[in-house]
C-alpha positions as CSV (number, residue, x, y, z in Angstrom):
1,M,166.6,85.2,88.0
2,D,169.7,87.2,89.9
3,E,172.3,88.7,87.9
4,K,174.4,86.4,88.4
5,E,172.5,83.7,86.9
6,T,171.7,86.0,84.3
7,V,175.0,86.0,83.3
8,A,175.8,82.5,83.7
9,L,173.0,81.7,81.1
10,W,174.1,84.5,78.6
11,M,177.5,83.0,78.8
12,M,176.6,79.4,78.1
13,A,173.9,80.6,75.2
14,N,177.2,82.0,73.9
15,G,179.1,79.3,73.7
16,F,181.3,80.7,77.1
17,S,181.9,78.3,80.1
18,T,181.1,79.9,83.3
19,G,183.9,78.6,85.9
20,H,183.9,78.6,89.2
21,G,182.8,82.3,89.3
22,D,182.0,83.6,93.0
23,S,180.7,86.7,91.9
24,V,179.1,88.3,88.4
25,A,182.7,90.4,88.3
26,D,184.8,86.8,88.2
27,M,183.0,85.3,85.4
28,L,183.3,88.9,83.5
29,N,187.0,88.6,84.2
30,G,186.7,84.7,83.2
31,L,184.7,85.7,79.9
32,A,187.1,88.1,79.2
33,C,190.0,85.3,79.1
34,Q,187.8,83.6,76.8
35,I,187.6,86.5,74.8
36,D,191.0,87.1,74.2
37,E,191.9,83.4,73.8
38,R,189.4,82.9,70.8
39,V,190.4,86.2,69.5
40,A,193.7,85.1,69.3
41,R,193.2,81.7,67.9
42,A,191.1,83.6,65.0
43,I,194.1,86.1,64.0
44,D,196.6,82.9,64.5
45,A,194.2,81.4,62.2
46,E,193.8,84.0,59.7
47,R,197.7,84.4,59.7
48,V,197.8,80.8,58.5
49,C,195.5,81.7,55.9
50,F,197.6,84.2,54.8
51,A,201.3,82.5,54.9
52,N,199.4,80.0,52.6
53,L,198.4,82.5,50.3
54,C,202.0,84.1,50.5
55,N,203.3,80.8,49.6
56,K,200.7,80.0,46.4
57,N,201.6,83.5,45.3
58,A,205.6,82.5,45.4
59,N,204.9,79.4,43.5
60,A,203.4,81.6,41.1
61,Y,206.4,84.0,40.8
62,L,208.6,81.2,40.4
63,S,206.7,79.8,37.4
64,E,207.1,83.2,35.7
65,G,210.7,83.4,36.2
66,Q,210.5,86.1,39.1
67,N,212.6,85.3,41.5
68,E,212.8,88.1,43.6
69,A,209.1,88.3,44.2
70,A,209.0,84.7,45.3
71,R,211.8,84.8,47.7
72,A,209.9,88.2,49.1
73,A,206.4,86.3,49.1
74,V,208.6,82.9,51.0
75,A,210.0,85.4,53.5
76,L,206.8,86.8,54.4
77,A,205.2,83.7,54.6
78,V,207.7,82.9,56.9
79,L,207.6,85.9,59.4
80,T,203.8,85.2,59.7
81,L,204.3,81.9,60.4
82,E,206.8,82.9,63.3
83,K,204.1,85.1,65.3
84,V,201.9,82.4,65.2
85,R,204.6,80.2,66.6
86,K,204.9,82.8,69.3
87,N,201.9,82.4,70.5
88,D,201.6,78.9,71.0
């Protein structure tokens, strides 16, 4: 088995597409792009979860009459979601 085939098998075994790379370097460049995309999606997912937590906290603050804390939590949620939208 040559190096290109070894890299292709590893990529496929780990859920990456191999593309149409003519060389190992081409395949690794494609892999780097796919990894970057996965990382960006994971970060966005974490940001959405964080924004949801901020919203939940804002509701709790409101129920306790802590309006300033609620406004701050909502503002943080909005800023966080704006970062997600910029990545789309």
